[in-house]
Structures are given as structure tokens and as C-alpha cells.
C-alpha positions as CSV (number, residue, x, y, z in Angstrom):
1,M,68.4,-111.4,74.7
2,T,70.3,-114.6,73.7
3,I,72.0,-114.8,70.3
4,E,73.9,-117.8,68.9
5,K,75.1,-118.2,65.3
6,I,75.7,-121.3,63.3
7,T,77.3,-121.0,59.8
8,V,76.3,-123.4,57.1
9,H,79.0,-124.1,54.4
10,R,78.8,-125.2,50.8
11,D,82.0,-126.7,49.3
12,G,84.0,-125.4,52.3
13,I,82.8,-121.9,51.8
14,S,80.4,-120.0,54.1
15,A,76.9,-120.1,52.5
16,Y,74.6,-118.5,55.1
17,P,74.3,-118.0,58.8
18,I,71.6,-119.3,61.1
19,W,70.8,-116.9,63.9
20,L,69.3,-118.5,67.1
21,T,67.7,-116.1,69.5
22,N,64.6,-115.5,71.6
23,S,63.1,-112.3,70.0
24,F,62.9,-110.4,66.8
25,E,65.1,-107.6,68.2
26,A,68.2,-108.8,66.4
27,L,66.6,-109.1,63.0
28,Y,67.8,-105.6,62.0
29,E,71.4,-106.5,62.8
30,A,71.1,-109.9,61.2
31,V,70.0,-108.5,57.8
32,L,72.5,-105.6,57.7
33,P,75.2,-107.6,55.8
34,L,72.7,-108.1,52.9
35,A,72.8,-104.4,52.0
36,L,69.1,-103.9,51.5
37,S,68.8,-100.1,51.7
38,E,68.1,-99.8,48.0
39,R,66.2,-103.0,47.6
40,K,62.5,-104.0,47.8
41,I,61.4,-106.7,50.3
42,C,58.4,-109.0,49.9
43,V,57.4,-110.9,53.1
44,V,55.6,-114.1,52.1
45,T,53.4,-115.6,54.8
46,D,50.1,-117.3,55.5
47,G,46.9,-115.8,56.9
48,N,47.5,-117.3,60.4
49,V,51.1,-116.2,60.9
50,A,50.3,-112.7,59.4
51,G,48.1,-111.9,62.3
52,L,50.8,-112.8,64.8
53,Y,54.2,-111.6,63.5
54,L,53.9,-109.9,60.2
55,E,53.7,-106.4,61.6
56,Q,56.9,-106.9,63.7
57,V,58.8,-108.3,60.8
58,E,57.6,-105.7,58.3
59,E,58.7,-102.9,60.8
60,A,62.2,-104.3,61.0
61,F,62.6,-104.5,57.2
62,R,61.1,-101.0,56.6
63,K,64.0,-99.6,58.6
64,I,66.6,-100.9,56.2
65,S,64.9,-101.3,52.8
66,K,63.7,-99.1,50.0
67,S,60.2,-100.6,50.4
68,T,58.6,-103.6,52.1
69,V,55.4,-105.3,51.0
70,S,53.7,-108.5,51.9
71,F,52.0,-111.4,50.1
72,V,49.6,-113.3,52.3
73,F,48.2,-116.7,51.1
74,P,45.7,-119.0,52.8
75,A,47.2,-121.2,55.5
76,G,47.6,-125.0,55.0
77,E,49.4,-127.6,53.0
78,A,46.5,-127.5,50.5
79,H,47.9,-124.1,49.3
80,K,51.5,-125.3,48.8
81,T,50.9,-125.5,45.1
82,L,52.0,-124.1,41.7
83,D,48.8,-122.1,41.7
84,T,50.0,-120.2,44.8
85,V,53.4,-119.7,43.3
86,R,51.8,-118.3,40.1
87,E,49.9,-115.8,42.2
88,L,53.2,-114.8,44.0
89,Y,54.9,-114.4,40.6
90,G,52.2,-112.0,39.5
91,F,52.4,-110.0,42.7
92,L,56.2,-109.6,42.2
93,V,55.8,-108.6,38.6
94,R,53.1,-106.0,39.5
95,N,55.4,-104.6,42.2
96,S,58.4,-104.5,39.8
97,F,60.7,-106.8,41.8
98,D,64.0,-107.4,40.1
99,R,66.9,-109.9,40.6
100,R,68.5,-107.9,43.4
101,D,65.4,-107.7,45.6
102,V,64.6,-110.1,48.3
103,L,61.8,-112.5,49.4
104,V,61.3,-113.3,53.1
105,A,59.6,-116.6,54.1
106,L,57.8,-116.0,57.4
107,G,56.0,-119.0,58.7
108,G,56.3,-122.8,58.8
109,G,57.4,-125.3,56.3
110,V,54.7,-124.4,53.8
111,A,55.7,-120.8,53.6
112,G,59.4,-121.6,53.6
113,D,59.2,-124.3,50.9
114,L,56.9,-122.2,48.7
115,T,58.9,-119.0,49.0
116,G,62.2,-120.7,48.4
117,F,60.9,-122.4,45.3
118,A,59.5,-119.0,44.0
119,A,62.8,-117.3,44.8
120,S,64.7,-120.1,42.9
121,T,62.7,-119.6,39.8
122,Y,61.6,-115.9,39.6
123,L,63.9,-114.2,37.2
124,R,66.1,-117.3,37.3
125,G,66.8,-116.7,41.0
126,I,66.6,-113.9,43.6
127,R,67.7,-113.8,47.2
128,F,65.5,-115.0,50.0
129,I,65.5,-115.2,53.8
130,Q,64.0,-117.8,56.1
131,I,62.2,-116.7,59.3
132,P,60.7,-120.0,60.5
133,T,57.9,-119.8,63.1
134,T,57.2,-123.5,63.8
135,L,59.4,-126.0,65.6
136,L,59.2,-128.2,62.5
137,S,60.5,-125.5,60.2
138,Q,63.1,-124.2,62.7
139,V,64.8,-127.6,63.2
140,D,64.4,-129.0,59.7
141,S,62.8,-127.4,56.6
142,S,64.4,-123.9,56.8
143,I,67.9,-125.4,56.7
144,G,69.6,-127.1,53.8
145,G,68.1,-125.3,50.8
146,K,65.4,-127.9,49.8
147,T,62.4,-126.0,48.4
148,G,59.3,-127.2,46.7
149,V,55.6,-127.5,46.3
150,D,53.1,-130.4,46.1
151,F,51.8,-131.6,42.8
152,D,48.5,-133.5,42.6
153,A,48.8,-134.4,46.3
154,Y,52.3,-135.8,45.8
155,K,54.3,-134.0,48.5
156,N,57.2,-131.7,47.3
157,M,57.2,-133.3,43.9
158,V,58.3,-130.1,42.2
159,G,61.2,-128.2,43.7
160,A,64.8,-127.1,43.6
161,F,67.9,-126.9,45.8
162,Y,68.3,-123.2,46.6
163,M,70.1,-121.8,49.6
164,P,68.7,-118.9,51.7
165,K,70.9,-115.9,52.5
166,L,69.9,-116.0,56.2
167,V,67.9,-118.2,58.6
168,Y,66.6,-116.2,61.5
169,V,65.2,-118.4,64.3
170,N,63.3,-116.8,67.2
171,V,62.4,-119.6,69.6
172,S,60.0,-117.4,71.6
173,V,57.4,-117.9,68.9
174,L,57.2,-121.6,69.7
175,K,55.2,-120.7,72.8
176,S,52.3,-119.7,70.6
177,L,52.1,-123.0,68.8
178,S,49.3,-125.4,69.5
179,D,50.2,-128.7,71.2
180,E,49.7,-130.5,67.9
181,Q,52.1,-128.2,66.0
182,F,54.7,-128.5,68.7
183,S,54.4,-132.3,68.8
184,S,54.8,-132.3,65.0
185,G,58.1,-130.6,65.3
186,M,59.2,-133.0,68.0
187,G,58.9,-135.8,65.4
188,E,61.7,-134.3,63.4
189,V,63.7,-133.5,66.6
190,I,63.6,-137.1,67.7
191,K,64.4,-138.3,64.2
192,H,67.6,-136.2,64.2
193,G,68.8,-137.9,67.3
194,C,68.0,-141.3,65.9
195,I,69.9,-140.8,62.7
196,R,73.0,-138.9,63.8
197,S,73.5,-138.4,67.5
198,A,72.8,-140.8,70.4
199,E,74.0,-138.0,72.7
200,Y,71.4,-135.6,71.5
201,Y,68.7,-138.3,71.6
202,R,69.6,-138.9,75.3
203,W,69.6,-135.2,76.0
204,I,66.1,-134.9,74.6
205,S,65.0,-137.9,76.6
206,D,66.6,-136.6,79.8
207,H,65.2,-133.1,79.4
208,R,61.8,-134.1,78.1
209,E,59.8,-132.3,80.8
210,A,61.5,-128.9,80.2
211,V,61.2,-129.3,76.5
212,R,57.5,-130.1,76.7
213,K,56.9,-127.2,79.0
214,R,58.7,-125.0,76.3
215,E,61.2,-123.5,78.8
216,E,63.2,-121.0,76.7
217,G,66.6,-122.5,77.6
218,A,65.4,-126.0,76.7
219,L,63.9,-124.7,73.4
220,L,67.2,-123.0,72.4
221,E,69.2,-126.2,73.2
222,T,66.7,-128.4,71.3
223,V,66.7,-126.2,68.2
224,K,70.5,-125.7,68.3
225,G,71.1,-129.4,68.6
226,S,68.9,-130.2,65.6
227,C,70.3,-127.4,63.5
228,L,73.9,-128.7,64.1
229,I,72.8,-132.2,63.1
230,K,71.0,-130.9,60.0
231,R,74.0,-128.7,59.1
232,S,76.4,-131.6,59.4
233,V,74.4,-133.7,57.0
234,V,73.7,-131.1,54.3
235,E,77.3,-129.9,54.3
236,E,78.3,-133.5,53.5
237,D,75.7,-133.8,50.8
238,P,74.1,-130.5,49.8
239,E,71.9,-132.0,46.9
240,E,71.0,-135.3,48.4
241,R,73.0,-137.5,46.1
242,G,74.1,-139.8,48.9
243,I,74.2,-139.6,52.7
244,R,71.7,-136.7,53.0
245,A,69.0,-139.3,52.3
246,V,69.3,-140.4,56.0
247,L,67.3,-137.3,56.9
248,N,64.4,-139.2,55.3
249,F,64.3,-141.7,58.2
250,G,60.6,-142.2,59.0
251,H,59.6,-140.3,55.8
252,T,59.1,-143.1,53.3
253,L,56.1,-144.6,55.1
254,G,55.4,-141.3,56.9
255,H,54.8,-139.4,53.7
256,A,52.8,-142.3,52.3
257,I,50.6,-142.4,55.4
258,E,50.2,-138.6,55.2
259,K,48.8,-138.9,51.7
260,E,46.7,-141.9,52.5
261,Q,45.1,-140.0,55.3
262,N,44.5,-137.0,52.9
263,F,46.8,-134.8,55.0
264,A,44.4,-135.1,58.0
265,M,47.4,-135.9,60.2
266,S,50.2,-133.5,60.8
267,H,53.5,-134.0,58.9
268,G,55.4,-134.6,62.2
269,A,52.8,-137.1,63.4
270,C,53.1,-139.1,60.2
271,V,56.9,-138.9,60.5
272,G,56.7,-140.1,64.1
273,A,54.7,-143.1,63.0
274,G,57.1,-143.7,60.1
275,C,60.0,-143.6,62.5
276,M,58.4,-146.2,64.7
277,A,57.8,-148.4,61.6
278,A,61.4,-148.0,60.4
279,A,62.8,-148.7,63.9
280,W,60.7,-151.9,64.0
281,L,62.2,-152.9,60.6
282,S,65.6,-152.1,61.9
283,A,65.0,-154.4,64.9
284,K,63.7,-157.1,62.6
285,R,67.0,-156.9,60.8
286,G,68.8,-157.4,64.1
287,N,70.1,-153.8,64.5
288,L,68.0,-152.6,67.5
289,L,67.0,-154.3,70.7
290,E,63.5,-154.5,72.1
291,K,64.4,-151.9,74.7
292,D,65.4,-149.5,72.0
293,L,61.9,-149.8,70.5
294,E,60.3,-149.3,73.8
295,E,62.3,-146.3,74.6
296,L,61.6,-144.7,71.2
297,E,57.9,-145.5,71.6
298,N,57.8,-143.9,75.1
299,L,59.6,-140.8,73.9
300,L,57.2,-140.3,70.9
301,V,54.2,-140.9,73.1
302,F,55.4,-138.4,75.7
303,F,55.5,-135.7,73.0
304,G,52.0,-136.6,71.8
305,L,53.0,-138.4,68.6
306,P,51.2,-141.5,67.4
307,V,52.9,-144.8,67.4
308,R,49.8,-146.8,66.4
309,I,47.5,-146.0,63.5
310,S,44.4,-148.1,62.8
311,G,42.4,-148.4,59.6
312,L,45.2,-147.9,57.1
313,S,44.8,-149.1,53.6
314,Q,48.1,-151.0,53.1
315,D,47.7,-150.9,49.3
316,A,47.1,-147.1,49.3
317,V,50.2,-146.5,51.5
318,L,52.4,-148.8,49.4
319,N,51.2,-147.2,46.2
320,A,52.0,-143.7,47.5
321,A,55.4,-145.0,48.7
322,S,56.1,-146.3,45.2
323,H,55.6,-142.8,43.8
324,D,57.8,-141.1,46.4
325,K,60.5,-138.7,45.1
326,K,63.1,-140.7,47.0
327,M,62.8,-143.6,44.6
328,D,66.0,-144.5,42.8
329,S,65.7,-146.4,39.5
330,G,62.4,-147.9,40.7
331,V,63.9,-148.9,44.1
332,I,62.9,-147.3,47.4
333,R,65.8,-145.9,49.3
334,F,64.6,-146.9,52.8
335,I,66.4,-145.5,55.8
336,L,67.1,-147.9,58.6
337,L,69.1,-147.6,61.9
338,E,72.3,-149.5,62.5
339,R,71.8,-148.3,66.1
340,I,70.3,-145.3,67.9
341,G,72.4,-142.4,66.5
342,K,73.4,-144.0,63.2
343,A,71.3,-144.4,60.1
344,Y,72.0,-146.0,56.8
345,I,70.4,-146.3,53.3
346,D,68.9,-149.7,52.5
347,R,67.7,-150.6,49.0
348,S,66.5,-154.1,49.9
349,V,63.3,-153.4,51.9
350,T,60.5,-155.3,50.2
351,G,56.9,-154.5,49.8
352,Q,56.0,-157.4,52.1
353,E,58.3,-156.0,54.8
354,M,56.6,-152.6,54.6
355,R,53.2,-154.4,54.9
356,E,54.5,-156.1,58.0
357,A,55.7,-152.7,59.4
358,L,52.2,-151.2,58.7
359,L,50.6,-154.1,60.5
360,Y,52.9,-153.4,63.4
361,L,51.7,-149.8,63.5
362,E,48.1,-151.1,63.7
363,E,48.6,-153.9,66.2
364,G,51.8,-153.1,68.1
């Protein structure tokens, strides 16, 4: 069994560890410092993940907790809502959970975001643990303390910054993902290289075959590389008041496309398309070369991510973008690339430029 640990800091002080491993065997050891012997645990997961991993995770927590229960909700982004949070609140009240008890998010980004938001607000805040089971959640949403739920189809419109006490990553679960789910996570992986590390971007490109085959060593290196990048950004800017916004590369148009498509496309697929559009705008500004665009397009296509989307309603996409939570005083904070490996915040991207980028996605 392989174990690596990454510590995330807040204001120079250790905030929580990320355990990177290839099984659930070390979960018992990882949670021991949280002193759970007299505490109740609630594992929050969706119906799909429950059938795969809930029993193993519950067994680990029963060994070191006063009691362990589970709250299972229907799978899918459609259930990442305040209604589901309300049901979870009721479950916790009926089971007499107090402020020293713990929630465990077991699953992908939906489970992690929803559980984190519930933890941040139940009794004004109780502890929670992230056990991400998708590539997307392992490399992105489980790290950094951003929690939230969707509101009237606006993604993550209601939320809070709230740090977990532990992130436990078992990369072996990635082998059970569908190709679409795995590709979705690779959209965020490639994004991390684009915004922060040309070296990591090149590593992913050079090892693309091993990564796509989901070889365990390649998976560990991929997740570790993304975790280190995400950590470096959130430590600089834990509440997204400045540089952390670069993590939204590909997301302004990506989220808008996701909404325009009524969530029929995966989040990572939309981010991949959004990255391509943002890279094209970066090239239009003179920052990237044509070969940079070609290389990015080839890498996205290799991992099954769309770089062309037909039939988009430009008006609907731009309307969704204008209601995005990343707006700042009515201006969109668009993330562009200075070069591969370095992103910056731009407030001058116009609606016409975004229309041109959407046209590029349609026509190439």
C-alpha cells in the first residue's frame, strides 16, 4: 500500500492533511487524530456510490466511533439543492447529532459540496471529512474548502468557505469510473497544468497513455500533481478574493454551456470546451501560439473531452455567464493564459469576444 501526505495550510498554520493512497486500509489510521471514539459519524453519499464503497467506509468508522449512520440521497447534480440539505438537517436532528460529531462526504463533487455546505451551517458548523471517489473530486472539489449547492439551476450559487478536517484519496476507486466520468476529471487535470505548471502539463502529455489506461502509479502522480497545484493556489488565497480565481480557467463559458445544455454534458466536458475557448481568446490576445492551441486540443481530444460543440444558443450562454457567481461589480472576471503554465485575471473580455469564442467552438 502506498501512502503520501500533503498538508494544506491556512494563514501559515496547518489546516488539514490530504492522504493519497491506493486503498481504504489506511482510513482507520488517518482519522485517529480526530478523536472520534465518543462521537457520532454520518456518512453522506449518493445511491450509486453507496453500493460500491459505503460498507467498507462504514466498517472503518464503526471501529473508532460511538456510532456510525449513513444518509443516502439520489445521485446526480439535480439533487445538489437546498431541498436535499434540508433532508440531511432533519436526519441529523432526528439522530441527535451535536457540534462535536462529524459528517463524512463519500462520493464525487456533488456529495462533497453538499456535505460541506451542510456541515458549515448545521449548528453553526460541525466537522466534516472528504472521501472523494471521482477523479474530478479528488483533484479539485475536495480541496480548498469551497462548498455549495445549486439554486434554480445556477451552479453553486449558495455556499460557504469551510475547510474539511481530512481529505482521504484512494485512487484505486478511479478504476470503477466510466470513461465519461474519468474524462470529466481530466478536464480539471489539464486545466491545472494550463494555469500553474507547464512542467505538470508536459508530464500529463508525455504520460497520457499510462494515465488513460489508469495505471495506478500514473494515477497517483496525476492526482498528487493536481493536489499540489490546487493547494498552492488556495493557500495564497483561501477565500477567492484574488489569485484563486485563476482556478476558474475554462469555467466562465464552461458553466454557462453546462447550464445551456441543461446539465446534459458532464462538468469536466464543459470545462474542457471552456478551456479551449479561453485558450483561443488568449491566442487572439497574442499570448499563445497556434501550436499551443493544437497541442491543447489534441490533449483534450485524447482524453475524450469535446473541443467542438454545435447548436449552442449564444444568447443563452452569455445570459448564463452574466449571472455567474464570478461576476465582480457587473464585470466578468475572465481567466486567460499569459502562456501555458501561467494564468491571469482579465476584466476586459467583451460579450462580442465571448460570442466569437463560442463560434470558434462550433466551427473550429
